[in-house]
C-alpha positions, 0 to 999 in steps of 0.5 A: 361211027356206027354207034354215034349214028344209032345214039343220035338215032335213039335221042331223036326217037325219044325227043320227038316220040309221040303216040297216037290214040283214038276210039274205044278203052274197053280195059283199064289203060295208063297213058305214060310220060313216056310215051307221051305226047298223045295225039288224039285223032278219032273220038277217044271213048272210056267205057263204063266201069273202065279207069283211064289213068294220066301219069303226071307231065303227060300232054294230051292233044286233040285234033279240031273237033275231036272229044273225049268222052268219059262214060267210066272213070278218069283220073288225072293227077299232076304234080306242081312240077309236072302238069298234066295238059289237055289241048288242041293240036291247033291253038285256036279257042274251040278247035276241039270239043273238049270231054265229056262226062256220059258216066251212068254208073257211079263213075269217078273222075278227078284232075289235079294240076292239070291245063285245059286249053282250047276246047269247046266245051268241057260238059257233064250231063244231068244223067252222069251219076258220080264224083267229078273235082277239080284241083289247081287247074287252068282253063286257057281260051276254051269257048265253056271251060266248065259247062256242066248239068249235075244233080251233085255238088262238083267242087272246083278248089285253086283254079285258074280261068283265063280268056274264056269266052265263058269260065263257068256255065250252068249249075251245081259247083262249089268254087273255092280259092279260084282267080278269073281274068281276062275273060267275057264271062268268069262266071256266066249264065249260071243258076241255083245253086251254085256258091262261090268263095274266097275268089277274085275276078278282074278284067272279065267283061262280066264277072259273075251273071246268073241267079241262085248264087252264094258269093261270100269273101271275094273280091271282084275288081277292074271288070266291066260289070261286076255282078250281074243277077238276072233274077231274084231268087236265092243270090247272097251276096256277103263280105266282098269287095266290089270296086273298080269296076263300071258298074258294080252290081246290075240288079235285074230283079229282086225279091226281098224274102229270098235274097241277101245282099249285106256286108260288103264294100260296093265301092269306087266303081265308074259309072255306078256302085249299083244300077237298077233294072227293076220297078221293085224297091231294092234293100242295100242297108248293112254295106259300106260305099267307102263314103259317108257323104250321101249326094257322091252314094247317091249320084253312083246308084242308079234307080227311081230318081233317075228313071221313074220306071225303076225302084228305090234303093235304100242303104245305110251311111258308115264311116269311111272305116266301113265299120261305124255305121252313121250317127243314128240320129242323123240316120233318123233324121234323113228317115224321117224326113219326107220330100216329095213329089220326087219327080217333081214338075213345079213345086216340091214339098219337105215335111219334117217329124218336127219343127225347126229352128233353122232349115237351109236348102241348098241345090247342086247339080251333079257336077256340083255346081250350086245352082239355088239356096233356100233359108227358113226358120221354125218350121216343119213343113216347106214348100218351094217353088222351083219353077225356073230350075232346068229339067235333070237330077240334082243334089238337095242338101238341107241342113237341119239345125245343124244337121245335113241331110241330103237326097237326090231329086229330079226335075221333069 
């Protein structure tokens, strides 16, 4: 009987074993799976030139308001079968103060197959000197999962950001093969440089917010706002699919010399594919809109035709395959047809480069109802009085000798 009692006691102690830690780490230390979970009850500091190693399968629980400050080195390299967890004792967002990287003597830290939960910030200060990376890790319900100001690039590869206020903020990060879902901001308040490759953003309030963004070969779908570009500085958006968001791209500022948005599919966003917030004209040629119907494209672009305080968006039209650009003759016809003034009060003028045998003007409301139809012959200039047209935005379809072009027009 005594043997069985001791056996039960040993099993019980093993199951409920935990290790309390806190204060300074002054010599190299290993956190062992056999002594997990570790309960951090006071701020934990890794001193310079000291290495803390965390074994696969370890769980570290931080009491409310407690942080881990890294002045030395920290390596938490788990595995797919034995992930390492940094979590709060209280399972609410922001309950513990996160990881604070402060090393200044070529410190090195790496995280692989780790889970970070319920932290306020996991951040790195600008005076940090060393290297840092995150791989195969998940960030769940943190206020700011990764918030770092660095003079060197921090690689973040194959990570998941789920249900954070901010997934990633600040500068100098290379993000690849990552998934951002259910965050308020997938990537937010960023500044040059940040690069993002082969990543997916879905069901975020804002997928990406900031400037100085290089974004390539990524998918941005089902967010409230896809891209919120708040400054004109160094934005390069290429080879992406931006679709089924409420607003695809919001552009607050634009500078043609240091900006490139091309080779993207910007399609089927609910309110607008593009919404301008700048007086500058914006060149969005070499992007596909998943339709060759110009009224549909115009309807999903909010620019100076909708608000005269804004600039205008220029674009190309592609076939539905998003590969073949619309016939060059039709494109040239659109570019060489002048429509002015626009917005207009009463009369609107249409000027062609050459005389046309037959011109038909059809005006449609935004819900597709035809409100006016006129025909003209053997002319290159039309003055049309539209006094009876109610104030609002319309689609003007012009058939010129069998070729159609469409423009958005605004009656004051």
